[in-house]
N, C-alpha and C positions, 0 to 999 in steps of 0.2 A: 441656574445661570447667574453669574454675577451682574449687578447693575452696571458696573464699568469693568472693562477688560484689564487684565494684568499686563505688565511689560513682557515682551517676548523673552527676555532673559529669565524672568521668574517662572514662566511656563516651561522653559527648557530645563531649569533646575528641578522643577517638580517632576517632570517626566524622567529626567536622569536618575532622580532618587528612587522612583518607582521601578525603573528598569534594573537598578542596582540590586533589587530584591530577588530578581530572577536567578535561578541556578545556572552557573556557567556551563557551557556545553561540555567542558572537560570533566564534569562530575555527573553527566547524564548518561546512564547506561541502560535505559529502558525504552528509548525512543528510536523509531525507524527513521524519523526525520533528523536532520543535522543542520549545522550552520550552512546557509547557502554559500555557494561559490561566490567570491568577490565580483566576478564578472556578471553574475546574476543580480547581485545587489545594485551594481552600477546601472545595469540596463533597466531594472525595475524602477529605480529612482527617476531615470530619464522619461519613463512612460507612466509616471504616477497619475497623470491627468487623464489617461485614456479610458474609454468604456467600450468594450466589445458588444455591448447591447445596442450601440448606435453606429452601425457600420457605414451609414452615409457620411458621417463625419470622420470617423477614425478608419479611413480606407487603408492607409499603410499598415496600421496595427492589425487590421483584419487579414491583410496579405501575409503578415508575419505569422499569424495563427495558422493559416492554411499551410505555410511552409513547415511549421512545427508538426502539424498533423501528418504531412507527407513524410517527414523524417521518422516519426514514430511508426507509421505504417511500414516504411522500409525496414526499420529495425525488427518489426514483428512479422516480416515475410509476406506483406500484402500491399505493395505500392499502389495498386489500383483500388484499394479499399476506401472507406469513408470514416469520418469521425469528427469529434469536437473536443476542445479543451474545456474542462469543467473545474469545479472547486476542489474535487478530491474523489477518493474512492467511493464514498457513500453516494454522491450524485451520479457518478459513473455507473455504479451497480444499479441504481434506480432506473436510469435511462435504458440500460440493457434489458431489465425485466419488462419495462414498458414496451421496448421494441419487440421483445419476444411475444408479448400479449398482442401487439399490433399485427405481427406476422401470423399468429394463430387466428386472429379475427379475419384477416385477409384470405386465409386458406381454408376457412370454415372449420377450424379445429378448436376454437375457443369454447371451453366448458363453462357451465354455470357456476362451478366451484374450482377454479384453476389451482393447480398444485405445482410447486417447484421442489425438485429433489436436491437436497444438500447433504453434506457430511456433517458430522458432529463438531468438526473443527472449523466450520465456515465462519467468516467474519461477522461480528455482531451487527454490522450495518444492515444486514439482511433482515434481522428481526424488525427493525424500524420500517424497512421497505415493504415487507410482507404485510405488516399491520396497516400501513398507509394505503396499500393497493388492494387489500382484501384478498390476498393470496395465501393459501395454506402451505406451510413448509412441511415437507416429508423428510424427516431426518433419518439417515441410514448410518449403520455402523461404519467405522473406519477399520482398516486392517491392522496387523501387528506393527506395521511401520507408521501408523497414524495417518494413512492416506485413504481417500475416498475409494472404496472397493468397487470395481466395475460390476462384479456379480451382484452386489447389493443394490447398485443403481438399477440394473436390469430387472430385478425382482420388484422394485418399487414403482416401475413405470405402469401407468394406467391411462385410460382415455382422458383423464383430467390433467395429465402432466403437461405443463406449459413449457418448462425448461429444466435443465440440470445445470448446477453451478459447480465447477471444479476450481480448485484453489492452487495457484502457482506461487506457493510460498505463504503458508499461514502466518499471520502476524504473531501468534503466540508461540509457535513451535518451529516455524521456518520450513515446514514439510511441503514438498511439491507433489501434487497429485499426478498420477500417470494419465495425462490428458489424452494421449493417443489411444490407450486401451479403453477409456471411457467413451471416446468418440466412436470407436469401432462397435461398441455395444449399442450406441444410439442410432447408428447409420440406418438400420432397417426400419426404424420407427419415425425418422424425420423430426426428432425432438431437438429443439434449440439448445445448443451448448454454449454457455457463457463461462469465460475464464476470468476469475478475479486474480489478476497479477499486480495488484497495487503494491505488494511487498516485493515480489520477485521479478517484476518486469524489467527493472534496471540492474538486475544481478544475473539472472540465468543466461541471457544471450552471451554475455561477456565471460561468465564462468565456463560455459560450454567451449568457448574459444580457447580457454586455458586448459581444456582437457578434463574438466570435472564431469563425472557421470550423471548429469542432470537430464531429465526427460524434456522432450520438445513440448511446448505448451501453446505455441503461437499459431498464426494462420497457415503455417506449413502443415499443420494437422488438419486433414479434411474433416469437416463437420464443426469446427470452431466458428461460431457466428459472430461473437463479440468478445472484447477483451477490455478489462480495466487496467490502466497503468498510471502510476503516480510519479510524475517528475519531481514532486516536492519531497520525496523520500530519498532513495538512493540516486535519484537524478540530480540532486544538489541544487534544485531551484527554490525560489521563495514560495512560501505558503501564501495563497492557495493555488496549487497547480496540479490538477489531475487531468485524465483524458479517458474518453470512452471511444473505442475503435470498433468498426464493423467490417465484416468481410466485403461488403459491397453496399452501394447506395440503396438497393432494394432491402437488404437486411436492416438498414437503419430505420426505414419506414417512419421518418420524422413527421410526415403530414398526418399520420394516423392519430397522433396525440398532441400536435401543436397547431390546431386549426387557427387560421387567420394570422399566424406569425411565421411565415416561411423563412424569414431571416434568422429566427431564433431556433436553434436545434439543440438547446440545452434546457434544463429545468429553470435555471436562473435567467432573468432578463438582463439586468445590469451586471456586467462582469468586468473585472479589472483587466485591462489590456496589458498592464505591467507584468502579469503572470506569463502571458504568451511571449512577451519580449524577453523576459528573464530566462525562460526555458530555451528559447531560440539561441540566446547568447551562450548558454552553457553547452548546448549540443554542438554548435558551430565551433566554439573555442576548444573544447576537449576532443571532439571527434571520437571515432571508435577506439583508436589507440589509447586515448586518454582515459576512457571509461574502463578499458581492459586493465590498464595499469592500476587504477584505483581499486578495481575489483580484486586484482592480485594481492594488493596490500591488505585489503579487508580480510581476505581468506588467510593470509599469513598471520595477521593479528588474531584472528579467530582461533587458529591452531595454537598460537602462543598462549592464549587465554586457557584453552582446554588443557594444555600441557601443565600450566601453572596450577590449575585447579586439581589436576590428577596428582601432582606432587604434594599438594596439601591434603590429599586424601578424600577429595570430593568426587562423586560419580555423576555421570550425566543421565538424564532421562532418556535421551535419544541422541545418536550421533548427528551433529549439525549438517544439514544439507545446504542451508544458506547461512548467513552470519548472525544467527540467533542461537544462543547457548542456554539450555535449561538444565540447571545443576541441582542435585539433591542437597538440600540444606535443612536440617531439623529446625522446627520453629520458624519457618521461612517468613511468615508474616511479621513476627516480632523482630526478626533480624532485619527485614526490609525497613520497618519503622525506625529501628535504631540507626541504621545507615542514613536514613533521611535526616535525622537530627544531627548527624555528623557530616552532612553535606554531600552524600552520595545518593543518587536516585536510581533504584532498580525496581523491578516489578516481580510479582509472584504469579505462578501458574494457576489458572482457574481450573484446569483439568486434573492436575496432580497436586496432592498435598505435599507440603514440605519441599517445594521446588522454587528456586529463584531464577528469574528470566533475565538474561543479559543480552543486549543487542550491540553488535560491533558494527560501527559505521565510520565514516571518515574522521570524525573527531575522537574516536576511541583508539588512540595510538598505543604503541607498545609501552611508552612511558606511563600513560594513563592506567594501563593494565597492571603495570608494576606497582603503582600506588594503590590500586583498587583491591587486588587480591589480599594483601595484608590487612586492609580495612575490613574486608569480608570475614577473614579469619578472626580478627579481634571482636567484631560484632557477634559472630557465632559463639565464641568463647564466653563473652560477657553475658549473653542471654542464657546460656547453659548454666553459668555460675550465678545467675540472678542479679547481675550488675547492669543496671539500666541507665545510669547517669552518663553524661557526655564524656 
């Protein structure tokens, strides 16, 4: 810390210079997050001083959070459910596994070595969660469509099974597990079913309204006990803004792992109220019709991208279900690195060699796609030709 402070103009200039080094959203094609909606930014600024960890002070902010939770529960088919806003998918998934463990303890089913059944495409946040909680992951194969196979889930169930995690939109591939089929397999066993919809939660409901053949994943499926959804992804809210939702208050079982802090139903104590206010602003401003319109545009742009890639001779690993395109590109890591030096940010698949992953969200417009595809072709050509300079 400096012995004496700088003038505010100097601080602003320093911050502006640092932010100028960030990659502009129009060149980011690997992120499921996007530039927040202007109404979210405005709302977050107005609530920058608030702390949802102190509800006796920030009463109105807490009331807004409860409204947001109600709106999300309505979106996911369970207005009478329960839930909390959290920092993002990792915290939400952690709370869901904790709730599953609390439920198993309450019902006498908690094993001395609890297991959670997951598919090989499950989000990496669960690796951290299982390590922290001392839970053993049981990884089962996915089917030809890269979805968690219900028959594999059933074979993996034992007396130690604490929960099963289905994914409604894998972050790497955009694949949606058949949650209703998995729930049907679990029903006779009474096993907790958690759905990680951090990626697809703000896509699938609106895509289904548009007639896309995506499966149900929400509380309309009997047996779904908890859901993760991230408003700071396709929900267009400021980071950090996630949510964990439960079928009912009993499923939440907050008191089983938050002794002495009945007002805190999240892992974090101090929480930015600005996130709740930002989410509320976007939900109320756009409404369902607004999100349907944005989803329509995202799918139109996704189809435009796949058409342009096909015209250039590139094949896809899998037909996109959500707005994530995984395209076969030789020397994908080298191509990605070269694109990075040229100002384009993509990612590569961890599951498939020689595959570039491209995410289409609100800032990835048709104009951006028209600039990107030739840049990808040039980078691919230069790597094959051994040309690595800018």
